[in-house]
N, C-alpha and C positions, 0 to 999 in steps of 0.2 A: 519314384512313381512307377507303377506297374505298366506293362506293355498295353494292357487293355484300357487303363486310364488315359494313357498317352493317345491311344487310338481314338478314344471318345472325344478328347479335346481337339484333336486334329480334324475329326469329322465335323465337330461343331463349328470350328473356325472356317472350314471350307464352305459349310452351309451359309454362314453369315456373309462370306465374300460373294457367294452366288446370289444371295438375296439382295445385297447392295448393288451388284452388277445388273440384276434384273430391273431394279428401280432407278438406276442412274440415267441422267439426261444424255441422250446420244449426242455425239459431237455434231453431226449433221441432222439436227432436229428440223421440224417443219418450218420452212422459211415463209416470209410474207409473200403471198402469191402476186399481189399487186401493191407495190410500195411507191408512194409519191411524196415521201417525207422530205421537207426542206428545212434548213436551219440557218438563221442569220444572227449576227451580233449587233447590238445597238449600244451607242455611247458616243457622245460628241468628241471626247478626248480620252480615248482608252490608252493609258500610258502605264509603264511599270509601276506597280504599287497601287493601281486603281482597280476598278471593277468594270465588268461589261455585262449587260443583259443579254442572255442567250434565249432565243425564241424559236420553237419548233412548230411546224404546221404540216398537216397532211399525214400524220402518223396513224398507227392503228390503236384505237382506244384500248387502254390497259397495258400497252407495251411498257417495258422497263428500259430506261435509257441511261447509258453511262457516257461521259465525255472523256476521251483518252488522248493524251498528248505523249507521243513516244510510248514508253512503257508505264506511264503514270496515269492513274484514273483521277480525274480532277474533281469529281463530285463524290463526297463521302458516302452517300446513299443513292441508289438508283432513283431516277425521276420517273414518276408514273404519268403516262399520257392520259389526258382527260377524255371525257365522252365525246368531245368534238374533234379529237385527234391532235390536240395541242399540248405543249408544255412550255414553261418559262422558268428560268432560274437566273441567279446572279453569280457570275464567275469571277473569283478574285484573281487578279493578275499579279504574279510574284514580283517583288521589287527588283529581282535580278533578271527579269525577262528581257531578252534582246529585242529591240524594235524590229518590226518586219511583219510579214503575213505568215501566220503559223497554221499548219494543217492540224485540225482537231478532229479525230475520228468520233463520230456520233454513233455509238453501238447500241442497237436495240435488241431485245429478246421478247419471246412470247407474243408474236412470232419473230424470228430472227430477221434482221435487216441492218443496213448501215449506210451512212452517208458521211460527207466531209464538210466541216465548217472551216472556212478560211477566216481565221481570227486575226484582225490587224491590230498590232500594238504599235502605237505611234511614238516617235521620239519626244522627249520632254525637255525643252530648252528653257532655262530660267530667264526671267526678264533681265536685260542688261543694256548698257550703253545709253541709258536715258539722258544722261547729262550732255551727250554729244549732239543731241537733236533738239531743235526747237519745234514745238507743235502748238496748234490752236484748233479748237473744236467747237462745233455748234450743232445743236439738235435741229433737225429739219422736219421731215414728215415720215409717216410709216412706210415701210417697204422699199427703202432705198436699194437701187440695183447697180447702176453704173454712173460714171461721170466723164466729162470730156472738157478740156480747157480750150477756149478760143482766144488766140492772141489778138485777132482783129476786134473782137468785142470786149476783150479783157474780162471775160466772164467764164464761169464754170457752169456747164449745163448738166443737170442731174435728173435721172429717171427714177420713178418709183411706181410700184404696183403691189397690191396687197392681196394675198390669198390665191386660191385656185379658182378656175372657172366656175361660175361666171364672175369675172373680175370687174367690180364696179367702182373700185377706188384706185385711181392712178393719177399721177401728176408729172408734168415736165416742168422743171424748175430752172430759173436763171439765177445764179448765185454770185455775189461779189467775192472775188478771190481773196481779198484782204480781210474784210469783216466777216465773211462766210454767212452773210445775211441774204435772205431771199429777196431778189429784186423784182421778179415776176414769176407767176405760177399759173399754169392752165391745166384743166382736166380734158383729156382727149374726148372726141365725139363718141356718141353711142354707135355701136355696130348695128347696121340695119338688119332687121328681122332676127336679131339675136335674142335668145331667151335669157331672162333674169337681169336685163338691163346692163349687159356687158358693154364696156367701153374699149376703144382701141388702146389697150394698156401698153405702156412704153417700158422697155427693158434695156436693150443696147443703145448706145448713143455715139455719134461721131460728128465732127464739125466740118463744114465747108466754108472756109473763110473767103474763098474766091467769089462765091455767090451769096454770101451772107446767110447761109442756111444751116440748119442743124438736122441731121438725119437720125431717126430712131427705128428700132425694130419693135414690131407688134408680135411678140412671140406666140401668144395664144391664138392670134388670127392668121398666123403664117404670112405675115406681111411686113411692110416698112412704110414709113411716112416721112414727110419733109415739113419742117416748121421754119419760120423766119426768126433769125437770131434776135432781131431788135425788139419784137413785141410778142414772140411765140405764137403768132398767128399761123394757121394751117396753110401751107403752100400746096401740098399734094398728098393725098392719101391713096396708096396703092390698094388694089382689090384684095379681099381675103383669098389666101392661097398663093400669093405671089412668090413668097420665099418660105418653104416648109420649115417650121420651127426656127424662124429667124433668130439668131443670137447676137453676134457682133456686127457692127457696120463701121467701115472706114472710108474716108474720102481722099482720093488722089486729086487734089486741087490743081496740080501742075498739068495733069493729063486729062482732067475733066471726067474721071470715072469714079464710081462708087461700088464698093464690094460688101456683100453681106453673106455671112456664113449660114448655110442651111444645116443646122445641127440635126443629126439623125439621117441625113442624106450624105452623098459623096461629092458635093459640089459647092462652089460659091456662086451666088447670083451677082450679076454685074449690070450697072445702069449708067446712063449718061447723066452727068451731074446737072446739066442745064435743061435738057429736054425731058428727062426722066424716062427716056425710052429704055426698055430692057435690051441688053446686049447679050452676046453669046456667053453662056455660063462657063465656068472653069471646072472641069471634072478633075477630081483628085483620086488617082489610082493608088491603092496600097501596094507596097512592095512585099506584103505577106500573102501567101497563097490563100485564096478563098476568104479573104478578110476585106473589110470596107474601111476606107479612110473617112472618118466622121469629123468634120472641122468644128473647132470651137472658137477660141479667141483669135483675133487678127491684129497684126501690127504692120505698119507700112513705113519703109524707109524711102521717103519721097525723092531724096537726092539721087539714089541709085536706081530707083524704080523697081524695088523689090518688095514683095508682099510675103509675109510669113504667117503660117497657121500651124496648129497642132491638132492631132487626132485623139479624141477621147476613146475611140474604139480600138486603136492599135498604138503601139509605142513608136509614133512617127511624127516628124515635122515636115512641112513642105515649103519650098522656096519657089515663088511665082514671079515671072516677069510681067509687070503690069502693062507694058506697051504692047506685047504680043498676046497676052492672056494665056501663056503657056507655062506649064510647070517645069522649072529648071531642074529640080532634083527633089527626091524624097529621102529624108535622113532617118535612119534607124536610131532610136534613142536608147534602147536597152531598158534600163531600170526606170520605166515610166508607165504606171498604171493609171488610167483615166486622166491623161494629160489634158489640161484645160487652159492654163494661162501661158502667154508668150510675150516676150519683150526682146528688143534688139539693141545691141551696142555697135553702132556704125564704125566707131573708131577702131575697135578690135575685130570687127566682123564676127561677132559672137551672138548666139541666140541664148535666151534665158527661158527655160520651160518649167512651169510649176505643175505638179501632178497630185491630184487629190488622193489617189490610191496608194501612192508610195511616199507621201508626206515629204517630198524633196524638191529641190531646185537643181536642175541640170544646166550647166554652162557648156554650150556646144560650139565648136569651131565650125563655121558654115562651110569654109573652103574644103576642109578635109572630111567633114561629117563626123568628127570624133568628139565624144564627150570628154571634156577636159577637167570638169569638176562635178561631183555629185554631193550636194550639200543637204543633210537633214535639216528641216526647218520647223516642222510641227504638223499637227493633225489637220488634214484637209487643206493642203496648199492649193489655193483656188486660182489666184491671179497674181500677176507680177508686172511691175513697171520699172523701167530703167531711167535713171537720172544721169544724162551725159555730163552734166557740169561737175558732179562729185564722183562720177564713175561708180555709182551704187545701184543695186537692184533692191526693190522693196516687194516683199511677198506677203500677201494676205492669207493667213491660215485660219480658215473658217471654224474648224473644230477647236483649235488651241486658243482662239481669241487673241492672236498676236499678229504683229507686222514685223517680219524678220528682215533685217537689212544685211545684204551680202555684198562684199567688194569683188572686184574683178578676179582676185586670186582664189575666190571661193571661201573666204574667211567671213564668219558672222561678226559684224561690227556693232550690231545692236539687235535686241529682241524686245520690241515695244508692245505695250498694252494696246490692243486693237479694239477693245470694247467687245460687245456681243456680236458674234458671227461676222467678222470682217468679210466683206463680199467682193470688193473691187478696189483697185488703185490705179491712178493715172498720173503721169508726169506732165508738167507744164513746159518742160524744156528750159526752164530758167533756174532750176535748182530746188524746186519744190515738187511734192507729189500730193495728190488729194485721194484720201481713202474714205470709203463709205461703208457703213455696216448696218446690219439689221437689228432686230430687238426680240425680246421674249414676250413683249406685250406693251401696253400703253404706259405701264408704271416702271418700265426699265430705263433707269437714268443713263445707262451706258449704251443704249440702243438708238438707232435711227439718227446717227450722227455723221457729219462730214468733218474730216480732220486734215488740216494742212501740216505736212511734215517736211522739214528741211535740215540738212546738216548745219550745225552752228559754225559760223565763220570765225576764224581766229581774230 
């Protein structure tokens, strides 16, 4: 090749490089001036090998979106944001995915922006140990929420409420603990001046065997109410606004006090069990800077006079002296996101904490405040009850649809079918627990049931 030919080719190549460079997208191109994009994942039981719906809102119409985990782009082709600023896709979860909360970078271009999706992959426990447990189940009414066993009445009191406000369908049930048949049922009274025919819908429930009453929480009305155990007649309805977003209620019959958790706030409301007079509330201070202790479930050890609760807002549990109304200690739980369920083993002085966001059961030594066992149990671990007779904890996993049974050493001894959306479980102190679950609709054969579970005796 001649010198001139070589020069012409070199000049041509240089020109092409200049042309490409002139039209290349700059690394720091125009960013989104105002970006409010948010991304969430949906799925009742997102486990390895399953899929999750990923939904984006508040993006810029026309943006191209990629989902990136580490160095891997998870969607084969970029997603295009629609005219309303939304996108939706289904993401396959690899079979070898490690359970936990995974940061997925949501990367957008045209204009450039980014956010992070915290994608939770739950542990998947196969059903096991069914032969070791005896169970009996019965379909009740829609919207089952909680149950509480009364030794004095030998009855299980069950609450139910359907839908969001205005809630017009709610019942308080008295159930025979052996046959699981409804003995008595009432619908709460209408809320005065409420729109849409709202009733004082019942959610949390606790029994007062000393006074023959059953206490309930009216979560939608920020209140509580008292009914007679014998015939479910109304004894006292507290005014709207008495307990902000009242969730759980427990009765200390020995000391004549009633405690209700104000979910969303940082305190427990306290009442006199006989006069119904409001007493000094118990403030729960978080041990984390600038955070709020938001109480959820309550469990009382009447013998020692200790009340326990957990915070859904922070990874913490609190120990309260019911005689003084003072907080003894706040325990840092560590691996607990959205803690909601709590139970107590008096013999071992250990606390059992179920957390929805980490799909686990923590067993905590109360004296030292140390977590001694961290047990994966399944998607949406919502509530837990401890049976002192067998030394077993029962966890309702709402997303997984299971009731996981764990012994004191942290070993899973059974993973039982809990039906649709297991919601709550309560021990009777005699070796049985009562689990209630919700449904997907009126035709759901596995929904709206109460189930009695007990370890089979040799």
